[in-house]
C-alpha positions as CSV (number, residue, x, y, z in Angstrom):
1,X,-0.2,-0.2,-0.2
2,X,3.7,2.4,-0.8
3,X,3.5,5.2,-3.2
4,X,6.1,4.5,-5.7
5,X,5.8,6.4,-8.1
6,X,4.1,9.8,-8.4
7,X,3.2,12.1,-10.7
8,X,4.2,15.1,-8.5
9,X,6.9,14.3,-6.3
10,X,10.7,12.7,-7.4
11,X,11.1,8.6,-7.4
12,X,11.6,8.1,-3.5
13,X,14.7,7.8,-2.3
14,X,16.4,4.7,-1.6
15,X,17.0,3.8,2.3
16,X,17.4,0.0,3.9
17,X,13.9,-1.3,4.9
18,X,13.6,-2.6,8.0
19,X,12.1,-5.6,10.2
20,X,10.3,-4.9,13.1
21,X,6.9,-6.3,14.6
22,X,3.9,-5.5,15.9
23,X,1.4,-7.6,17.3
24,X,3.6,-10.7,16.7
25,X,3.6,-10.1,12.5
26,X,6.9,-8.4,11.4
27,X,6.2,-5.5,9.5
28,X,8.6,-3.4,6.9
29,X,10.1,-0.1,7.3
30,X,12.0,2.0,5.7
31,X,15.1,3.4,8.4
32,X,13.7,6.7,9.8
33,X,10.5,6.8,8.6
34,X,8.0,6.9,10.8
35,X,6.2,3.5,12.6
36,X,3.2,4.6,12.0
37,X,4.2,5.7,8.4
38,X,5.5,1.4,8.5
39,X,2.1,0.1,10.2
40,X,-0.6,1.9,7.8
41,X,1.9,0.7,4.4
42,X,1.6,-2.4,6.0
43,X,-2.8,-2.4,5.9
44,X,-2.5,-2.4,9.9
45,X,-5.3,0.0,11.2
46,X,-5.7,-0.1,14.5
47,X,-2.5,1.4,16.7
48,X,-3.7,-0.2,19.7
49,X,-7.4,-0.5,22.2
50,X,-9.4,1.4,24.3
51,X,-8.7,-0.2,27.4
52,X,-12.0,0.2,28.8
53,X,-14.2,-1.0,26.3
54,X,-11.6,-2.1,23.5
55,X,-12.5,1.0,21.0
56,X,-10.1,0.6,17.9
57,X,-7.2,3.8,17.9
58,X,-4.6,4.7,14.7
59,X,-3.6,8.0,13.7
60,X,-5.6,10.8,14.7
61,X,-3.2,13.3,14.2
62,X,-0.1,12.1,12.6
63,X,1.5,15.1,13.7
64,X,2.7,13.9,18.0
65,X,-0.2,16.1,19.3
66,X,-2.8,13.3,19.8
67,X,-2.5,10.9,22.0
68,X,-4.4,7.3,19.3
69,X,-1.1,6.2,18.0
70,X,0.9,5.5,21.3
71,X,2.5,1.8,21.9
72,X,4.7,0.0,23.1
73,X,8.1,0.2,21.8
74,X,11.5,-1.7,22.9
75,X,8.4,-2.4,26.5
76,X,8.1,1.4,26.6
77,X,4.4,2.6,26.8
78,X,3.0,5.6,25.7
79,X,5.7,5.9,22.7
80,X,4.1,8.3,20.1
81,X,4.2,5.6,16.8
82,X,3.8,9.2,14.5
83,X,6.3,10.5,15.5
84,X,9.0,7.4,16.8
85,X,11.7,6.0,13.4
86,X,11.7,2.9,12.5
87,X,14.8,2.2,12.6
C-alpha cells in the first residue's frame, strides 16, 4: 500500500528496509520513516485499543499532539508512533 511512483513528486530515495515486529507479525518499513507510516503502508489501521471498552485507535493528528497512536516500543509504553522513526 506504499506509493512508489507519484506523478508530481520525485521517486522515493533508496533507503534501507528495516523489519520490526508489531502485534506478533513482522512489518517492513523504511529506515527513518515514522512507525505509523510503516504500519499504515503494511495495512495496519489499529495501533492499539482502549482498555475500558476496547475501542480501536490508530493515527489521528499524525503530528505528535494527540494520544491515539501510542504504542509500546522496546517495552516502553506511551510512545507516539507518528513521530518515532523506524530503526
